C-alpha positions in Angstrom: 73.1 119.3 208.8 74.5 120.9 204.3 78.4 119.8 204.9 76.4 116.6 206.6 74.6 115.0 203.7 76.9 116.8 201.2 79.7 114.8 202.5 76.8 111.6 202.7 75.9 111.8 198.7 79.8 112.2 197.3 80.8 108.5 199.6 77.7 107.2 197.8 78.9 107.9 194.9 81.9 107.2 195.4 81.0 103.7 197.1 77.9 103.4 194.4 80.8 103.4 191.6 83.0 101.7 193.0 80.8 98.3 193.3 80.1 99.3 189.7 83.5 98.3 189.2 84.0 102.1 187.8 87.8 103.7 189.2 87.1 106.7 191.2 89.9 109.4 191.5 91.5 109.6 194.7 89.9 106.4 196.4 90.9 103.9 197.6 89.4 101.3 200.4 91.7 103.2 203.1 90.3 106.4 202.1 86.1 105.2 202.7 87.7 103.9 206.3 89.6 107.0 206.7 86.6 109.8 206.1 86.3 111.7 209.0 82.3 112.7 209.9 80.7 115.8 209.6 80.2 116.4 213.2 84.3 114.7 213.9 86.4 117.5 214.5 90.0 117.6 212.8 92.8 118.1 215.7 95.3 119.1 213.7 98.7 120.3 214.5 102.0 123.0 213.9 105.6 121.3 212.8 107.5 124.7 212.7 106.3 127.6 214.3 108.1 130.6 211.8 107.3 133.3 209.6 105.3 131.4 206.2 103.4 129.5 209.5 102.6 132.9 211.7 102.4 135.3 208.5 100.0 133.0 206.0 98.9 129.6 207.5 97.6 129.9 210.5 95.0 133.1 209.2 94.3 130.5 206.0 93.5 128.0 208.8 91.9 130.4 211.4 89.6 131.5 208.3 88.7 128.1 207.5 88.2 126.0 210.6 85.0 126.5 211.6 82.9 125.9 208.8 84.9 123.0 208.6 85.0 122.1 211.9 89.2 121.9 212.4 91.1 122.7 215.5 94.5 123.8 216.5 96.2 121.1 219.4 99.3 121.2 219.5 102.7 122.9 218.0 105.6 121.0 217.4 109.0 123.7 217.6 112.5 123.0 218.7 113.2 125.6 219.2 111.9 126.7 223.3 110.8 129.9 221.9 109.0 129.6 219.2 107.1 126.8 220.5 105.6 128.9 223.9 105.2 131.6 221.5 103.2 129.5 219.3 101.4 128.1 221.3 99.9 131.3 223.3 99.2 133.1 220.5 97.0 129.7 218.7 95.7 129.6 222.6 94.4 133.0 222.7 93.7 132.9 218.6 91.1 129.5 219.2 90.4 130.4 222.9 91.4 127.0 223.8 94.7 125.5 224.7 96.9 124.1 222.1 100.1 122.3 224.1 103.8 123.1 223.1 105.2 120.0 222.3 109.6 119.6 221.7 109.3 117.4 218.9 107.8 115.8 216.1 108.6 112.3 218.5 106.3 113.5 221.5 104.0 115.2 219.1 102.5 112.0 217.4 103.4 109.9 220.0 100.0 111.7 220.6 96.5 110.5 220.2 95.1 113.7 219.7 96.3 114.5 216.1 94.6 113.7 213.2 96.0 116.6 210.9 99.4 118.8 210.6 100.7 121.9 209.2 104.2 121.7 208.0 106.0 124.9 207.4 109.5 124.2 208.7 112.9 124.7 206.7 113.1 124.1 203.1 115.5 121.0 203.1 113.3 119.6 205.7 109.6 119.4 204.5 110.3 116.1 202.3 111.4 113.9 205.2 109.0 115.8 207.8 106.1 115.0 205.4 107.1 111.6 204.9 107.3 111.9 208.6 103.8 112.9 209.5 102.0 110.4 206.3 104.1 107.3 208.1 102.2 107.9 211.6 99.2 107.7 210.1 99.0 111.8 209.7 97.1 114.0 206.7 99.6 117.1 206.1 99.8 121.0 204.6 103.3 121.3 203.7 105.1 124.1 202.1 107.1 124.0 198.9 109.6 123.1 197.9 108.7 119.6 198.4 112.2 118.3 198.5 115.6 120.1 196.5 116.7 116.7 195.9 115.8 113.7 194.1 115.9 111.2 197.1 113.4 113.3 199.7 111.3 114.0 196.6 111.0 110.0 196.7 111.1 108.9 200.1 108.0 111.6 200.3 105.5 110.7 197.0 106.5 106.8 198.1 105.0 107.2 201.5 102.1 108.9 200.5 100.9 106.7 197.7 101.6 103.7 200.8 100.0 105.0 203.0 97.1 106.8 201.5 96.6 109.7 203.9 95.8 113.4 202.1 98.5 116.1 201.7 98.2 119.5 200.0 101.7 120.8 198.4 102.0 124.4 199.4 101.8 125.8 194.8 98.6 127.7 195.8 98.6 128.6 192.2 96.3 125.6 191.7 93.7 126.8 194.1 93.3 130.2 192.7 90.3 130.8 190.5 92.4 132.9 188.0 94.9 130.8 187.3 93.0 127.9 187.7 90.7 129.6 184.0 93.8 130.0 182.0 94.4 126.1 182.5 91.3 125.7 181.3 92.1 128.1 178.3 95.2 126.8 177.3 93.8 122.9 177.6 91.6 124.0 175.8 92.9 125.2 172.7 92.5 128.2 172.2 95.0 129.9 173.6 97.5 128.3 170.6 100.8 125.9 170.9 103.1 127.0 173.5 106.3 128.6 171.6 108.1 130.5 174.8 107.1 131.2 178.9 109.2 134.1 180.3 109.1 133.8 184.0 110.3 136.7 186.2 110.5 137.2 190.1 112.5 140.7 190.9 113.0 142.2 194.0 115.3 145.0 195.9 116.0 143.7 198.9 118.8 143.7 200.9 117.2 142.8 204.2 114.7 139.6 202.9 115.2 136.3 204.4 117.3 138.0 206.8 117.2 137.9 210.8 119.0 140.4 212.0 116.4 141.0 215.3 116.2 137.4 215.5 119.8 135.6 215.5 120.9 137.3 218.8 117.9 135.6 220.4 118.9 131.9 219.1 120.8 129.5 221.8 122.6 126.2 220.9 121.2 125.7 224.9 117.5 126.0 223.1 117.1 124.2 220.7 118.0 120.6 219.1 120.7 121.5 216.2 121.1 117.7 215.2 117.6 117.4 215.4 117.5 120.9 212.8 120.4 119.6 210.3 118.9 116.1 209.4 120.9 113.9 207.4 122.2 116.8 206.3 126.0 117.0 207.2 126.9 117.6 210.6 128.6 121.2 211.1 128.5 123.5 213.7 125.9 125.2 215.7 124.6 128.7 213.6 122.4 130.6 214.4 122.2 132.4 210.2 122.0 128.6 209.2 118.7 128.0 211.3 116.6 131.0 211.4 118.4 132.2 207.7 117.9 129.1 206.0 116.9 130.7 202.8 120.7 132.1 202.3 122.9 128.9 202.9 123.0 126.0 200.9 122.8 122.7 201.7 119.1 123.9 203.2 118.1 125.5 201.1 119.3 126.8 197.6 117.6 130.4 197.5 115.8 131.6 194.8 115.1 128.3 193.0 113.4 127.1 196.1 111.8 130.1 197.2 110.5 131.3 193.9 111.2 129.3 191.0 109.6 126.2 192.1 105.8 128.4 192.8 106.1 129.0 188.8 107.4 126.7 187.2 104.6 124.4 188.9 102.4 126.9 187.3 103.9 125.3 183.3 103.4 121.7 183.9 100.0 122.6 185.7 99.8 124.3 182.1 100.7 122.1 179.8 100.6 118.6 181.4 104.6 118.3 180.9 106.0 116.7 184.1 109.4 118.1 184.0 112.1 119.7 181.5 114.1 118.0 179.0 116.9 120.4 180.1 118.1 122.7 182.0 120.9 125.4 182.2 122.0 128.0 184.5 124.1 131.1 185.7 124.5 133.4 188.2 125.9 134.8 191.5 126.3 136.2 194.4 126.9 140.7 192.6 125.5 142.6 195.5 124.7 141.3 199.3 128.9 140.1 200.4 126.7 139.9 204.0 127.8 136.0 204.0 125.7 134.1 202.3 126.3 130.6 200.1 122.9 130.7 198.0 123.0 133.2 194.6 121.0 136.8 194.6 121.4 137.2 191.0 120.2 134.1 188.9 119.2 133.0 184.9 117.3 129.5 184.3 116.9 128.0 180.4 114.4 125.6 180.7 113.4 123.6 177.3 110.1 121.7 177.3 108.5 119.3 175.1 107.7 116.2 174.4 109.9 113.5 174.9 109.4 111.2 172.3 109.6 114.2 169.8 112.1 116.5 170.1 111.4 118.6 167.1 108.3 120.2 169.6 109.0 122.0 172.5 109.7 125.2 173.8 111.2 127.5 176.0 111.1 129.1 180.1 113.4 131.6 180.6 113.1 132.4 184.3 114.9 135.1 185.5 115.5 136.5 189.6 117.7 139.4 190.9 117.2 140.6 194.6 119.7 144.1 194.1 116.5 145.7 191.3 113.1 145.0 192.1 112.3 146.0 187.7 109.4 144.3 186.4 108.6 142.9 189.8 106.6 138.9 189.9 105.3 138.4 185.5 104.6 135.0 184.6 104.0 135.7 180.2 103.3 132.9 178.1 103.2 133.6 174.8 101.8 131.2 171.5 102.3 132.1 167.5 99.1 133.8 168.3 100.0 136.5 170.8 100.4 136.8 175.1 98.5 135.5 178.0 99.7 137.8 181.1 99.1 136.4 184.1 100.1 139.4 186.2 97.1 141.2 184.3 94.9 138.4 184.0 95.1 139.5 180.0 94.9 137.5 177.0 96.2 139.8 174.3 97.6 140.1 170.5 100.9 141.1 171.5 103.9 139.6 169.7 100.9 137.3 167.3 102.0 136.7 163.5 100.3 139.2 161.5 98.6 139.8 158.0 101.9 141.2 156.6 104.1 138.6 157.9 101.3 135.9 157.2 100.8 136.7 153.9 104.7 137.0 152.9 104.5 132.8 153.9 101.0 132.6 151.8 99.6 131.2 156.0 96.9 132.5 157.1 97.6 135.6 160.4 97.4 134.3 164.1 96.5 137.2 166.4 94.4 136.6 169.0 91.4 138.8 170.6 91.8 140.4 173.6 89.9 139.2 176.8 90.1 139.2 180.4 90.1 136.1 182.8 89.1 138.1 185.3 85.9 138.4 183.7 84.9 134.5 183.4 86.2 134.5 187.2 83.8 134.3 190.1 84.1 136.0 192.5 85.5 134.8 195.7 84.2 134.8 198.9 86.9 136.7 201.0 85.5 135.4 204.4 85.8 131.4 204.0 89.1 131.1 202.8 91.5 134.0 202.9 92.3 135.8 206.3 95.4 137.0 205.9 95.2 139.2 202.7 96.4 136.2 200.8 93.3 134.2 199.3 95.8 132.4 196.9 97.1 129.8 200.7 93.5 130.9 201.5 91.7 129.0 199.4 94.8 126.1 199.5 93.6 125.8 202.6 89.9 125.4 202.5 91.0 122.9 199.5 93.0 120.8 201.6 90.8 120.7 204.9 87.8 119.7 201.7 89.7 117.1 200.4 90.4 115.8 204.2 87.0 115.2 205.2 86.3 114.1 200.9 89.3 111.6 200.9 90.0 113.3 197.3 93.2 114.3 195.6 94.4 117.7 196.5 94.6 120.6 193.6 98.3 120.7 194.6 98.8 117.4 194.8 102.4 115.2 196.2 102.5 114.4 192.3 102.5 118.0 191.5 104.7 118.8 194.5 107.3 115.8 193.4 107.4 116.9 189.1 108.5 121.3 190.7 110.7 119.0 192.7 111.8 117.3 189.9 112.1 120.3 187.6 113.8 122.5 190.8 116.9 119.5 191.7 117.6 119.4 187.3 118.0 123.6 188.2 120.2 123.1 191.4 122.3 120.5 189.3 123.2 123.1 186.4 124.0 126.1 189.1 126.4 123.9 191.0 128.4 122.0 187.8 128.0 124.8 185.0 126.4 121.2 183.0 123.4 121.4 180.1 121.6 119.2 183.3 118.5 116.1 181.5 116.8 114.2 184.0 116.6 109.8 183.5 112.5 108.9 183.9 114.0 105.4 184.1 116.4 105.9 187.2 114.5 109.2 188.3 117.4 110.5 188.8 119.3 114.0 187.6 122.4 113.6 185.4 124.5 116.5 185.1 127.5 115.7 182.7 126.9 112.7 182.4 126.6 111.1 185.5 123.6 111.1 187.8 123.7 113.7 190.2 
């Protein structure tokens, strides 16, 4: 009853504002028509029942579906074993029969699917997302949004045209500590950014390998041509299907998987849509297992206002899979100190001291130490985690709320498009060895003076 009244109040408030000629962000005539009532169950299907779906998205969904009135009704996966196992798993978890569907054509021909969760191979996200919204379904779509600009434009245009609700899987945007950091930086108290260091290191030779599953996948049990979508044909290869993160063009590996999370946060905190330029270097230094994608890399991104090249800051992203020292870090620097998202601490580390400020007859700039965690209210874990992953749980719940309210989700398609621009620039820098820029007029990446 509370949820019903809340939805009604939100609707009446928005409708009243619209009637008065006031713009309401995220609301359109299409949005009003699509609002499900509080008693209307949102029937949801899975597209791609792999590890990410089973280990994170399904638990996050199940933790929130009861009070948000969502339910699973179908699983679409082109590998027969995965779809049958997925349907059996969801039937057991929900206590209701969940159907196994051979492919998305069959899925979207059904009348009992309102929304979908998409966690397919990296290169498929944008096309599967566009397919979903064009079929009239809201969607939660894993990151990266796209690693080609053509796919990024395709997906964004489809969302704008249809008005469907899309949440991208960059879940930091629904995480309280990151929300508080955003508010702090936006307040101006931190000062102007001068540098950002992003690190994502592991020591895992088996990362993204699936040695137990690869022998189980046979060509006759799947649809290889449908898997490839519009990529050039090559003979069936179970490794490129199941270990896609190791093989271009199905993924770029480190940038597709890890850069996008951290660079998306830079965009969010600063309000900048994409880098001005990118350079990158790296290679396959340790794990000679037939992969195409690098196991070690460093990329440098130049950011700042496009109309004022005298202002800006650098972002350095480094990642390796052969030594885990430093782990995962996000360090933001101003002339007054540092914001460490790993520890959630603001400190005066590296700030301008009285000694060096005095030499130039300037005032020292030293931030006061405090913890972001102290400023974040405790988040209820029974309503938004389910898998020990509060970030994904909170992002899932925000999507569900927006499916009902028709408001713009935290990780919107615009956020996904912007991280795709940075990702495509990084990939072009890796593949060409040149300094890469972006043409805002044509929305294309430029490498070596040519659009790529």
